[in-house]
Structure formats: C-alpha cells, structure tokens
VOGU-3710 file (C-alpha; in Angstrom, 3 decimals, decimal comma):
1> xxxxxxxxxx> 1,872/-37,623/228,733  -1,393/-37,128/226,865  -4,529/-36,608/228,968  -6,854/-39,567/228,696  -10,346/-38,267/227,850  -13,346/-39,982/229,385  -15,775/-41,637/226,986  -18,956/-39,637/226,595  -22,085/-41,229/228,035  -25,156/-41,180/225,880
11> xxxxxxxxxx> -28,032/-43,401/224,918  -27,367/-45,432/221,814  -29,799/-44,255/219,110  -32,160/-46,614/217,361  -31,634/-47,473/213,710  -33,738/-45,556/211,229  -35,341/-47,996/208,853  -34,978/-47,339/205,151  -38,015/-46,020/203,348  -40,335/-48,696/202,001
21> xxxxxxxxxx> -39,057/-48,723/198,404  -35,368/-49,042/199,349  -33,227/-52,057/200,230  -29,514/-52,455/200,902  -26,846/-55,129/200,951  -23,243/-55,101/202,110  -20,236/-57,042/200,830  -22,086/-59,208/198,305  -20,077/-58,010/195,279  -16,808/-59,184/193,753
31> xxxxxxxxxx> -14,327/-56,928/191,983  -15,736/-57,422/188,485  -19,296/-56,736/189,605  -18,202/-53,600/191,473  -16,570/-52,088/188,392  -19,589/-52,950/186,289  -21,708/-51,104/188,850  -19,408/-48,059/188,862  -20,115/-47,536/185,167  -23,664/-46,524/186,105
41> xxxxxxxxxx> -22,615/-43,437/188,078  -21,453/-40,106/186,724  -19,881/-39,356/190,144  -17,799/-42,559/190,092  -14,177/-41,804/190,990  -10,833/-43,424/191,696  -11,269/-43,271/195,475  -14,384/-45,443/195,240  -12,636/-47,962/192,977  -12,178/-51,472/194,401
51> xxxxxxxxxx> -8,446/-51,479/193,647  -7,678/-48,160/195,342  -8,319/-49,457/198,866  -8,050/-53,229/198,511  -4,390/-53,177/197,366  -3,491/-51,279/200,546  -5,847/-52,705/203,175  -6,778/-56,090/201,743  -10,350/-57,373/201,170  -11,063/-57,504/204,924
61> xxxxxxxxxx> -10,147/-53,844/205,255  -12,837/-52,691/202,824  -16,638/-52,833/202,859  -19,027/-52,267/199,943  -22,621/-51,058/200,075  -25,208/-51,282/197,279  -28,555/-49,477/197,643  -31,582/-50,324/195,500  -34,860/-48,582/194,879  -37,142/-51,374/193,863
71> xxxxxxxxxx> -34,920/-53,484/191,627  -32,706/-50,643/190,411  -29,333/-49,793/191,945  -29,428/-46,095/192,897  -26,364/-45,667/195,156  -23,166/-47,436/196,168  -20,250/-46,773/198,484  -16,853/-48,197/199,354  -15,590/-47,757/202,921  -12,085/-48,468/204,168
81> xxxxxxxxxx> -12,089/-50,054/207,622  -9,443/-49,549/210,320  -9,889/-51,607/213,479  -7,802/-51,563/216,614  -6,048/-54,980/216,631  -7,926/-57,712/218,513  -10,912/-55,430/219,162  -14,172/-54,545/217,433  -13,495/-50,805/217,727  -12,273/-48,625/214,904
91> xxxxxxxxxx> -13,249/-46,295/212,091  -14,866/-46,598/208,658  -14,019/-43,928/206,109  -15,967/-43,237/202,893  -13,987/-40,886/200,640  -15,789/-39,165/197,745  -18,838/-41,300/198,325  -21,486/-42,483/198,286  -21,923/-42,565/194,515  -25,537/-41,653/193,790
101> xxxxxxxxxx> -25,681/-39,528/190,636  -26,802/-42,004/187,981  -25,840/-41,534/184,343  -28,744/-40,251/182,268  -31,131/-39,917/185,210  -32,549/-37,016/187,181  -30,869/-36,508/190,545  -33,001/-37,720/193,436  -31,608/-36,506/196,764  -33,699/-39,093/198,548
111> xxxxxxxxxx> -31,285/-41,688/197,128  -28,452/-39,842/198,881  -30,413/-39,689/202,138  -31,177/-43,399/202,132  -27,542/-44,199/201,259  -26,063/-42,270/204,184  -28,752/-43,720/206,467  -27,861/-47,248/205,358  -24,156/-46,575/205,928  -24,845/-45,339/209,448
121> xxxxxxxxxx> -27,113/-48,282/210,260  -24,529/-50,841/209,192  -21,132/-49,334/209,965  -21,840/-47,167/213,014  -24,837/-48,773/214,722  -24,451/-52,449/213,811  -20,643/-52,785/213,577  -19,869/-50,152/216,221  -17,385/-48,145/214,138  -16,883/-44,412/213,971
131> xxxxxxxxxx> -18,136/-43,492/210,488  -16,474/-40,614/208,673  -17,828/-39,556/205,311  -16,333/-37,123/202,784  -18,918/-36,647/200,030  -17,998/-35,524/196,535  -19,995/-32,344/197,026  -19,370/-28,605/197,170  -20,556/-25,632/199,165  -22,994/-23,459/197,287
141> xxxxxxxxxx> -23,855/-26,265/194,881  -24,760/-29,067/197,268  -25,930/-27,376/200,460  -29,043/-29,573/200,411  -26,787/-32,597/200,963  -25,280/-30,964/204,051  -28,799/-30,507/205,428  -29,541/-34,191/204,810  -26,360/-35,296/206,581  -27,217/-33,239/209,647
151> xxxxxxxxxx> -30,780/-34,551/209,669  -29,431/-38,124/209,496  -27,307/-37,597/212,623  -23,926/-36,738/211,097  -21,849/-33,850/212,434  -19,387/-31,610/210,627  -15,915/-32,892/211,511  -13,325/-30,766/209,683  -11,107/-29,111/212,262  -9,281/-26,934/209,748
161> xxxxxxxxxx> -10,410/-25,009/206,684  -12,166/-27,255/204,182  -10,319/-27,982/200,957  -10,777/-26,229/197,623  -10,347/-27,350/194,055  -10,665/-26,015/190,518  -12,976/-27,721/188,040  -12,979/-27,087/184,297  -16,228/-27,448/182,373  -15,312/-29,275/179,163
171> xxxxxxxxxx> -18,543/-28,443/177,338  -16,959/-25,650/175,199  -14,933/-26,552/172,104  -11,159/-26,972/172,358  -10,762/-23,666/170,559  -12,970/-21,962/173,127  -11,182/-23,678/176,027  -7,825/-22,520/174,709  -9,086/-18,976/174,264  -10,288/-19,087/177,888
181> xxxxxxxxxx> -6,846/-19,927/179,305  -5,204/-17,134/181,273  -2,852/-15,227/178,998  0,365/-16,277/180,784  -0,696/-19,928/180,723  -1,521/-19,742/177,018  1,865/-18,148/176,383  3,513/-21,024/178,253  1,633/-23,552/176,131  2,641/-21,732/172,945
191> xxxxxxxxxx> 6,304/-21,882/173,986  6,005/-25,594/174,750  4,582/-26,244/171,301  7,363/-24,281/169,636  9,890/-26,504/171,437  8,558/-29,493/169,451  8,348/-31,737/172,445  7,450/-35,404/172,091  4,378/-36,557/174,016  3,943/-40,198/175,013
201> xxxxxxxxxx> 0,818/-41,582/176,692  -0,115/-45,009/177,973  -0,758/-47,214/180,980  2,200/-49,596/181,399  4,672/-49,941/184,260  7,537/-48,544/182,211  5,862/-45,146/182,042  5,366/-45,237/185,824  9,108/-45,873/186,230  9,965/-42,927/183,978
211> xxxxxxxxxx> 7,751/-40,494/185,848  9,122/-41,831/189,157  12,626/-40,767/188,127  11,704/-37,164/187,387  9,399/-37,067/190,420  12,364/-38,022/192,619  14,444/-35,281/191,000  11,667/-32,758/191,582  11,225/-33,926/195,198  14,937/-33,368/195,884
221> xxxxxxxxxx> 14,769/-29,951/194,251  11,772/-28,890/196,334  12,816/-30,617/199,562  9,959/-33,126/199,413  10,342/-36,636/200,796  7,030/-38,438/200,200  6,948/-41,007/197,406  4,259/-43,178/199,015  1,425/-41,848/196,821  3,337/-42,721/193,662
231> xxxxxxxxxx> 4,179/-46,202/194,957  0,550/-46,787/195,940  -0,760/-45,632/192,553  1,584/-48,035/190,778  0,115/-50,917/192,815  -3,409/-49,675/192,098  -2,635/-49,509/188,376  -1,682/-53,181/188,292  -5,021/-54,133/189,868  -7,328/-51,848/187,878
241> xxxxxxxxxx> -9,195/-53,437/184,942  -8,424/-52,129/181,459  -11,142/-49,473/181,009  -10,316/-47,933/184,400  -6,522/-47,798/184,096  -4,813/-44,553/185,080  -3,519/-42,499/182,167  0,139/-41,479/182,141  1,382/-38,707/179,846  5,108/-38,039/179,466
251> xxxxxxxxxx> 6,892/-35,212/177,703  10,313/-35,858/176,182  12,948/-33,613/174,714  15,673/-35,208/172,616  14,560/-38,587/173,937  14,861/-37,552/177,604  11,733/-37,424/179,790  11,388/-33,939/181,244  7,771/-33,736/182,476  4,812/-35,993/183,113
261> xxxxxxxxxx> 1,479/-36,462/184,784  -0,742/-39,237/186,119  -4,490/-38,885/185,701  -7,694/-40,780/186,509  -10,872/-40,762/184,426  -14,044/-42,221/185,967  -17,693/-41,361/185,503  -18,001/-37,894/183,995  -14,740/-36,454/185,329  -11,001/-36,605/184,795
271> xxxxxxxxxx> -8,815/-35,951/187,842  -5,214/-34,752/188,013  -3,348/-37,000/190,460  0,413/-36,384/190,259  2,670/-34,145/188,177  6,450/-34,078/187,890  8,896/-31,783/186,114  12,670/-32,089/185,797  15,059/-29,157/185,674  15,061/-29,441/181,880
281> xxxxxxxxxx> 11,287/-29,547/181,898  11,125/-26,185/183,652  12,942/-24,638/180,695  10,857/-26,370/178,032  7,396/-25,785/179,590  6,746/-29,508/179,311  4,099/-29,473/182,049  1,940/-27,163/179,922  2,051/-29,625/177,042  1,203/-32,552/179,347
291> xxxxxxxxxx> -1,843/-30,822/180,836  -3,189/-29,678/177,489  -2,761/-33,190/176,080  -4,964/-34,560/178,868  -7,609/-31,882/178,305  -7,741/-32,893/174,642  -7,961/-36,589/175,574  -10,866/-35,907/177,944  -12,702/-33,991/175,222  -12,122/-36,719/172,644
301> xxxxxxxxxx> -13,454/-39,383/175,039  -16,616/-37,587/176,078  -15,774/-36,529/179,648  -17,598/-33,479/180,970  -15,278/-32,103/183,666  -11,622/-31,887/184,628  -10,905/-31,667/188,361  -7,449/-30,245/189,108  -7,611/-31,981/192,492  -6,901/-29,393/195,120
311> xxxxxxxxxx> -5,542/-25,876/195,492  -4,050/-23,962/198,392  -3,019/-20,395/197,499  -1,428/-19,850/200,935  0,806/-22,908/201,300  1,446/-23,660/197,613  1,012/-20,456/195,586  3,097/-21,638/192,604  0,954/-24,706/191,945  -2,184/-22,670/192,587
321> xxxxxxxxxx> -1,294/-20,084/189,913  -0,406/-22,833/187,434  -3,764/-24,575/187,955  -5,641/-21,285/187,980  -4,120/-20,387/184,625  -5,196/-23,716/183,147  -8,706/-23,431/184,588  -8,919/-20,029/182,932  -12,045/-17,957/182,620  -14,407/-20,919/182,725
331> xxxxxxxxxx> -12,889/-22,679/185,735  -14,920/-22,978/188,929  -13,125/-22,452/192,264  -15,091/-24,700/194,619  -14,901/-25,563/198,312  -15,785/-29,095/199,393  -18,552/-29,681/201,918  -15,896/-31,346/204,071  -15,925/-34,368/206,397  -18,972/-35,503/208,365
341> xxxxxxxxxx> -18,931/-38,025/211,166  -21,293/-40,131/213,215  -20,131/-42,137/216,254  -22,879/-44,167/217,872  -20,556/-46,484/219,786  -18,961/-44,596/222,685  -16,051/-47,031/223,007  -15,028/-46,604/219,363  -15,531/-42,860/219,677  -13,233/-42,756/222,713
351> xxxxxxxxxx> -10,540/-45,005/221,190  -10,473/-43,214/217,814  -10,460/-39,770/219,422  -7,627/-40,656/221,779  -5,624/-42,342/219,007  -5,914/-39,344/216,688  -4,787/-36,997/219,468  -1,776/-39,238/220,115  -0,921/-39,331/216,407  -1,248/-35,562/216,126
361> xxxxxxxxxx> 1,102/-35,076/219,086  3,613/-37,555/217,635  3,627/-35,753/214,291  4,071/-32,377/215,993  7,044/-33,664/218,020  8,576/-35,366/214,973  8,166/-32,168/212,954  9,892/-30,122/215,662  12,818/-32,560/215,810  13,137/-32,555/212,037
371> xxxxxxxxxx> 13,110/-28,756/211,958  15,793/-28,537/214,644  17,950/-31,093/212,822  17,670/-29,080/209,605  18,628/-25,881/211,433  21,649/-27,611/212,983  22,993/-28,748/209,622  22,233/-25,597/207,623  25,207/-23,333/206,768  25,623/-20,256/208,971
381> xxxxxx> 26,981/-16,828/208,133  29,641/-15,233/210,318  27,104/-13,420/212,462  25,227/-16,654/213,191  22,346/-16,161/210,756  21,483/-18,812/208,109
//
C-alpha cells in the first residue's frame, strides 16, 4: 500500500496585482476568435491550439487567458484542466505557453512576467488548482524567463532530465540547407530521389488512413503498441480550421504508400509530429524524401524554423542520428527549460501529489508484469537462455 503523505501546512500567499498597464480576462473567447488571436504570435504552436485540447477534454476541460497591455493583446495561454470528480481540486497544465512573442514586435519579457502572474492568480490562487507550466523556451537562450518564473513563485518540477530537441534555421537558401546536411543523410536523400518516388501531400482523412496503415506495420516491427497519438491527431485535424490544418506527406512506390509524416505549422515554426516507414520504405529511403519535401514547403511558405520535436540519443539512437543528419551543420541542439509548478492550495497539492505517486506505482507494476509475460512467451534455447 502506498504511504499517504500529509498535506504541507503553509500560509496561502496573496495575489500579486498586475502592473498598472496590464489587464487580463479568462474564457471570453470562442474558437474562431482564439485562432484569429494565435495569428499574432510567432511562438504560436499546435499545443496551444483550441482544437488540440478541446477535442479530448471538452470545452469545460480547457481554460483560455488573454493578456492586454493597454488595448493591445500581448500574451495568451491555453490550459487543460483536470479536476478530481465532484471536487474543486485538480491540476491546470499549460504546454508550450504562454504565447507572448508577437509577430513583428520587439520581445518584452515583462509581457511574459505579467502572463505567468495572471495564470497563477487565476488558476492557482483563485481556482485552487496546481498549476504546471511548460514554456516554449530553452536553456542558454531563455534563462531570463527561468529567473522570472522563480521570482513569480514557480518552482522547477522536472524530476528527470529535461528534454532536448533539434531546430533547423530556415534562413539559408535550399541549396545551402542541402549542402549543410550531414553527408550520410544527403546520400540517403540522393538515393531516394534516384528511386523516383511519388510524393503526395494534403490534409484529408484519406491520407490519415494511409499513414495509419504503415504506422501500424512499423509499430509491429518495432514492438510498439501506442496508436493513441495518431488517433488523437486525426480528431484534432477534423476540428482545426483550414489555415491551421496539419500537413500530411506520403511517399509512394509503384502506387503503394511506403513512408509518410504528419507535421504542424503555426507561427514561425514547423514541427515534426509523427513519421512512419514500411518495410519497403526502408529500402527506398522514402522517409528522406518526405522530410526534405516538408523543409521545402516550409521555405516556400515563409516559415523561419523547423523543430524536429524531441531527441534522445540514449533511448532512441536510430531516430536521433536520422534527425541529427537532417539538422546538419546549421541545426541547434537545444534543451528545454522544463516544467515549472506553483501550488498555492494545499489540498490540491496533496491530492495531485498522491495521485501521481499512485499512477507511477501502477505503471511500474504493469511494466513489470508485461516484461515477465514477454519473458515467459519468448523462445528459449536448450540451455535456458533466450
């Protein structure tokens, strides 16, 4: 049985008022207005899109903040809300937010400060939720934001190593970007082009179904079992308005789909979401053609960066080397600032902490059982070794 931790006792802090020029409102926007607002931010992203959370949690499971300086909107954030049933306790999670880097304007870190202060005032102090925030920010580049978060009462929450990603600067010409690819990656792209593969791109459900088939094949080949992300993205796609639709690129050989990718493009950045390659695709280098097609599309449509959306050289070295080769000489290997949390309500803090410990224990036990079941069914050699 799990030990039941005692709630910490502390005085509830007072709300910090916003500076005189700033004002905030929550949940006064509809879907159309939210997407219109997102167009103002260069750090807009899929995870702050209305559809991404609402299709999973419903309108009551999401909260939207808009911050103004005078009459101008300077920051916005979408938070997903998880409450314990029939209670007021729970957690609010802002992923890759708040958005505060306005298109065509000089960055003002005070906008970020007032945004995270407003989020704490409303979600943690007024609503009594644990507030967990994962800003779209990187160590070395955005250390000033970390300082602001700490000054505003947030605490670093990542228990494991913070995540890394590779970002490609798309400012150079396509010729220069291609010359900057790692040699082995460029060779792979050259082979793909010699194979005269057919590339198809679009946004409709049929393309989702095609990539689902090869994703399932790849999952079986690699021993993966999670298809939930793909299913969720298909639901998100149906809800996204036209200009924000996810882009799907498929590679076919002799009319048969052998590789594909799903990508998002918001603000100034394209993001790689999901890739899939069939057994045939491994032989044709279709994934190289798919990635290069998206790079070209981003360039043609004026995007400034391509985020390869996560790397882990230790647990997934193959994918890491593939992404590293694409990022090439100009790619930046960046580490996120990580998660920050504030918990002003001791009951919510206690309930969320205990629930996450219980979930962690359940997953550990389930993983052990799954591992033992796999060992029991695996073929053995005559001396008892697998």
